[in-house]
N, C-alpha and C positions, 0 to 999 in steps of 0.2 A: 503493499499500501505506499503510493505519495505520500512523504513529509511537508506538506506545506508551511512553512516559514513565513512570517509575517515579518517584514523587514524592514522598519524606517528608514535606517542608515545612523540613530542613534548607537551610544553604548552596548546599550540592554542586548538589543536585537543583534549587533557586530558580534556580540560575545557567542551570544547562543550560535549564528551561524558558524562563527569557529569551530565551535567544538562541533559542531553536524555536519560540520561540510564533506567529510568523507565518507556519510552515507548516502549508498547511488541513489537512492529513492527521494532526496531532497531537490526538491523547488523552491527557488528562489518568489515571494511574491512581494510586492508594492504599492500600496494606494498613496498616490497624490491627491491630498483633500482641494489642492489649490487657495486654499487660508493665505498663506505669508509669499511674500513677492519671490523669493529665493527658494519656494518647495522645489521647480524641476529639477534643480540644480539635488536635492536629494536623492530622486528620483535616478538619474545619472550618476549618482556615487554609487547605491545598490545595484547598478548595472552594471557597474563593471567590476564588485565586488563577484559577483554572480560568475562573470566573466575570468575571472581569475582562478575562480575554485571549478572552473568549468561545469557549471550549473546551470538548467532552465531558469528562464526568469520571465514572468508576468507580469504588467502592469496597468494599471488605469488610473485616471484623473479626473477630479469633478475638479467645476472652479465655484467652492462655496461662498467661497470671501472670507474676511476677517471678522463680521460679525455672527458667522457660523457657530451654534454651540458646540460646546466639547459632545455632548448626546448624538446630536445631529450627525456629526464628522463621523463617532464611533460608528452609529448605523449604517450608513455608508459604507466605511471601511469592512464590516462583517459583510455586508451584502456582497460586496465584492471576491472576498475572500469565501464565503460560502459558496459562491456561484462556480467559483475557481473550484474548491473543493469536490464539488459534484461531477465536473466536468473531468475533471481527473481521477475521480473516486479514490480521495486521500482526505486525512486528516490534518487539522489546521492547528500551529502549533506557534505560539505568542509567547514573548519576551519577559513579560509581569516577573517578579522577583517576589520575596517575601517583603519586603516594605511596599511592594506596591499594594502586596494581598493587604497587612494592616491597617495602610490609608484607606483603602477602598473599605475594610469593614467599618472604622470610623465615619467615615462620611457616612457609609449607609444609619449607622448608629444616629448622626446629626442630624439625618432627613427623616427619620423618624419611620423605617422600614421595620418589620418583623423581625422574627428569629432568622430567618433567610440572610439577610446583611449581613450577620455574621458567618456565614458558611460563603464567600462567592467562591468565583472559580473553582464549581463542582462541576459542570459540563461535561458528560464523557466525550463531545466530539470536538472539543477545545482542549489541547494537550499545552502544559504549561509547565517545559522541563527547567525554569530556570527559579523557580517556584521556594527550592533551599537555601539558595544560596542572599542575603545579601547585597545592597546596593554596595557597601565597600569590597565585599568579594568579587565584584563584577568586575568596579575598578582595578582591584588588585590584577584579575586575571588581564585584563585589559593592561596594563603596565607589562606583565610577565612576558605575553604575546605578541608586545610592539603594533599592539592594532592601534587603525584612524577610524574614526569617524566621524558623526556629525553631529556635532549641538542645538536642539532647538531652545530659540530664548523666550520662549513660552514655558519651559519650565520652570524659571526663575519668575515669575509675574503672578502678583499679588490678586490680580484677577481674577482668579481661578483660583475653587474653593481647596483640588487638590493640592496646590503648592502653599496655601497656609496650614491650611492640617500637617503637610512633611513639616515644615518648619517647626508649631506647636508638642508634636508626640516627642517624648523622649525616650531613651533606649530601654529603660524598664517599661514604658508599656506598648513598646513595639513586640517586646517579648511575651509579654501577659495578653497581648490579644493575640498572637501567636499562638499559643499552647491553649484560646480557646478554640484557633480556628480546628485545630487538631483534635481536638474533642469532639466540637459540632458536628466538622465535615462526613462522618460517618453516618450520623443519625440523621442528615440532613437526606445522604444518600438512601437512606432507608425505608424515609417517610415519603418520598418524592417517588420511590418504586409501588411503595402501595398506592398512591392517589393514581399516578398512571393507570390501575388497575379497573377504575372505577368506568361501568359500565357508562356510554354515553347515548341520551337520544336526545331527544327536543323537547319531552317535558318529565317532571321529575317532581318526586313527592316532597310536599312545602315540611316534612320529618326530617330533610336533610338543611339542617343549620346550621353547621358545621361553618367555620370561614374557610378553611381547607378543602374543603369538598367544594366548596360552592369558587372557590379560587382556579383548584381543578375543571370544573363542569365548565368555569368562563372561558380558561385557555384549550377546552377545548374546539372552543369557539371563534379561537385567536383575536380575543377580547381579555385583554391584560389591565387592572386597574389597580391602582393604590390602596395599601390597607384602609388607609379615609373612604376611599370611593368601595371597598367591598363591603364596609361596616354600614355604610348606607345603603347601600344595596341587600342586606342583610335584613337592613330594618324595616325597610319597604317589603319581602316578602313574610315578615312575620307579622306586619302591622297593617298593612296598605288595603282597604277591601276590594272583593273581588270585584274584577274590571276595571280595577285601575293600573293604569300603566307607570314603570320608572325609567327614566331614559339613563340609561349605564353607559354607552358616549355619544359621539354623535349621529349613528347608524344603526344603535340598535339597542332595543329597552325591554326590560320586563312585562311580561302580560301577566299576573298577579288572578287567580281563577280561585275556586274557595277551597280545593283539595290539591293543586300542586298550581307550581309557575312552567311559564315556557317565556322563551328568547327568538322574540322576533325583530325581522331586518326592520327597521324605520322606513329604507325608503319603498318598501314596497306597499306603507299606508296612504291611502290616498288621500291630502289633505284639502277641505274644501273651502 
């Protein structure tokens, strides 16, 4: 199976590429967000690295602009990587390391996410070979192997929440969060496996009022809600009179009946 390495040109992905480049299944992938004026130079740098290691290289570019949100940029990047993975029948490899992991946990908690927020990076379809390494380990490896890399100036800008969290976390806090992650990850995998076995139809008993079950039901309809949104939807299921509707998002709503509810597409409803 192909190993599709997401290489940005920064130190983390350059180290990952160096560690894995001798594997004949490795493919180098680069997504140019078009956010920074010099982003095309990053793409050329990664392409030269791929040629140096005699590896296949794939890239894509989007002109997202300087005002693009970090979340939208991430969505576009993973859409490119997953499309490539489907084409090549491969797995996606990213260069997230231990410090990325604990910073993500802290951000998730600050944003009020539930228990899933303290067990990120759990997906089986994305591999994270650097999770056991700290940022200091990665710098050490790059120095010892004389690696060159591109520097992303946005990594130091205070406008990004991640950068502020990065500065605030102490070494002891990072170690504590990583310990929590190691305990939580197998629990999350077990819970997700159980939830994935829930039978899906278009109508559900109103007795299924557990928040996690509701989340899985909506997920199977490609509806992803935040925890506060889920809680409001749950309240509607429990309290709305039969015949009332509750909007889930711009295109879907719950149709509340006496003994069950259904999920319907609002685009099919005629508005008079």
